[in-house]
C-alpha positions in Angstrom: -17.3 -29.1 -3.9 -20.0 -26.8 -5.3 -19.2 -24.2 -2.7 -15.5 -24.2 -3.5 -16.3 -23.9 -7.3 -18.6 -21.0 -6.7 -16.0 -19.2 -4.6 -13.3 -19.8 -7.3 -15.6 -18.6 -10.1 -16.7 -15.5 -8.1 -13.1 -14.6 -7.3 -12.0 -15.1 -10.9 -14.8 -12.8 -12.1 -13.7 -10.3 -9.5 -10.2 -10.5 -10.7 -11.3 -10.0 -14.3 -13.4 -7.0 -13.4 -11.4 -5.3 -10.8 -7.8 -5.5 -12.0 -8.3 -3.7 -15.4 -10.3 -0.9 -13.6 -7.6 -0.6 -10.9 -4.8 -0.5 -13.5 -6.3 2.5 -15.2 -4.2 5.5 -14.4 -5.9 8.1 -12.2 -5.1 11.8 -12.6 -2.6 13.4 -10.2 -5.5 15.5 -8.7 -7.5 12.4 -8.1 -4.6 10.5 -6.5 -4.0 13.5 -4.2 -7.6 13.8 -3.3 -7.8 10.1 -2.4 -4.5 10.2 -0.6 -5.8 13.1 1.6 -8.9 11.1 2.4 -6.8 8.0 3.3 -4.5 10.1 5.5 -7.6 11.4 7.3 -8.6 7.8 8.1 -5.1 6.9 9.2 -5.0 9.9 11.5 -8.4 9.0 13.0 -7.6 5.3 13.5 -4.0 5.7 14.9 -3.1 8.0 17.7 0.2 9.8 17.2 -0.1 9.4 13.4 0.7 13.1 12.8 3.7 13.1 15.0 5.0 10.0 13.3 4.4 11.3 9.8 6.1 14.6 10.7 9.2 12.7 11.9 9.4 10.8 8.6 11.7 12.0 5.9 8.9 11.2 3.5 6.0 8.8 3.0 4.1 7.0 0.3 0.3 6.9 0.7 -1.6 4.4 -1.4 -5.3 5.2 -0.8 -6.7 2.1 -2.5 -4.7 -1.1 -3.3 -6.8 -3.9 -4.7 -5.7 -7.5 -4.2 -7.5 -10.5 -5.6 -6.5 -14.1 -5.9 -7.4 -17.8 -6.2 -4.0 -19.6 -5.9 -2.6 -16.9 -8.2 -2.9 -13.4 -6.9 -2.4 -9.9 -8.2 -2.3 -6.5 -6.4 -2.2 -3.0 -7.7 -2.8 0.6 -6.7 -1.6 4.2 -7.2 -0.3 6.6 -4.7 1.6 9.8 -3.8 5.0 10.3 -2.3 5.0 13.2 0.1 8.0 15.1 1.4 7.4 17.9 3.8 3.7 17.3 3.6 3.4 17.9 -0.1 3.3 15.5 -3.1 6.6 15.3 -5.0 6.0 12.2 -7.1 3.4 9.5 -8.0 3.9 5.8 -7.8 2.2 2.5 -8.7 2.5 -0.6 -6.5 2.1 -4.0 -8.1 2.7 -7.5 -7.0 1.9 -11.0 -7.9 1.9 -14.2 -5.9 1.4 -17.9 -6.2 0.3 -20.0 -3.2 -2.5 -20.5 -0.8 -4.7 -17.4 -1.2 -8.4 -16.9 -1.7 -10.4 -13.7 -1.8 -10.5 -10.1 -2.7 -9.5 -7.1 -0.6 -9.1 -3.3 -0.9 -6.8 -1.6 1.6 -4.8 1.5 2.2 -1.1 1.5 2.7 1.3 4.1 4.2 5.0 3.5 3.8 7.2 5.9 5.8 10.9 6.5 5.1 12.3 7.4 8.5 15.7 8.5 7.3 16.8 10.7 4.5 19.1 7.9 3.2 16.2 5.4 2.9 14.1 8.1 1.1 16.9 8.9 -1.3 17.6 5.3 -2.1 13.9 4.8 -2.9 13.7 7.9 -5.1 16.9 7.1 -7.0 15.7 3.5 -7.9 14.0 2.7 -11.2 11.7 0.2 -9.6 12.0 -0.4 -5.9 11.1 -3.9 -4.8 10.3 -4.9 -1.2 12.7 -7.6 -0.1 15.2 -6.9 -2.9 16.0 -3.2 -2.8 14.9 -2.7 0.7 12.8 -4.1 3.5 9.6 -2.7 5.0 8.9 -3.4 8.7 5.1 -3.9 8.6 3.6 -2.4 11.8 0.5 -4.1 13.0 -1.5 -1.5 14.9 -5.3 -1.8 15.4 -7.7 1.1 15.3 -7.5 3.3 18.4 -3.9 2.3 19.1 -1.0 4.6 19.4 2.2 4.7 17.4 5.2 4.6 19.7 7.8 6.2 17.4 10.5 5.7 20.1 10.3 2.0 19.5 10.3 2.1 15.7 13.9 1.9 14.7 13.6 0.5 11.1 14.4 2.9 8.3 11.3 2.0 6.3 8.0 1.1 8.0 4.6 0.3 6.5 1.0 0.4 7.8 -1.9 -1.4 6.2 -5.3 -0.1 7.3 -8.9 0.4 6.2 -9.1 -3.1 4.8 -12.4 -4.0 3.1 -13.0 -7.6 2.0 -11.4 -10.8 3.0 -8.0 -12.0 1.9 -5.8 -14.6 3.4 -2.0 -13.7 3.1 -1.3 -10.1 4.2 2.2 -9.0 3.2 4.2 -6.3 1.3 7.0 -8.8 0.4 7.6 -8.8 -3.3 5.7 -5.5 -3.9 7.2 -3.3 -6.6 6.9 0.5 -6.7 7.4 2.3 -9.9 7.3 6.0 -10.5 4.4 7.3 -12.7 4.8 10.1 -15.2 2.1 12.6 -14.1 2.1 16.0 -15.7 
């Protein structure tokens, strides 16, 4: 009983400390710098990442998404939308969940729009939500594996990598992406 209480208190403290810090808007330059670092890790961990990203009409890179929860969870992070290898917009991802979950985690996410239509639908939305406005096929590829882009037929695919921490319940379902105003 004491152990469970200690875990709950620790996680709630982490939630209280991490979420406000994560919610603070980073500068465009900082997001780009972190996105470049995360893409470097993605390319190191996944063979064929460059070919895959070059085939995409565009991709979102969230270098650091923080998720914490004890029964009730929250997740947030900022990232860049890249088209033709350059940043065209900035976005925030947020989600909340209720259910069996315990822990805290930081991770990186790449969401690739494989068709111009899927990219345009995303860019024209005022707040794109996974599972409502579109679905993301979450690709589970471990470090050192190869992306087989011939087998990926979904218009929008996502990769979660570089996870630090422990969190039960890995999904993008219910995540909302909103465009940030960065000047």
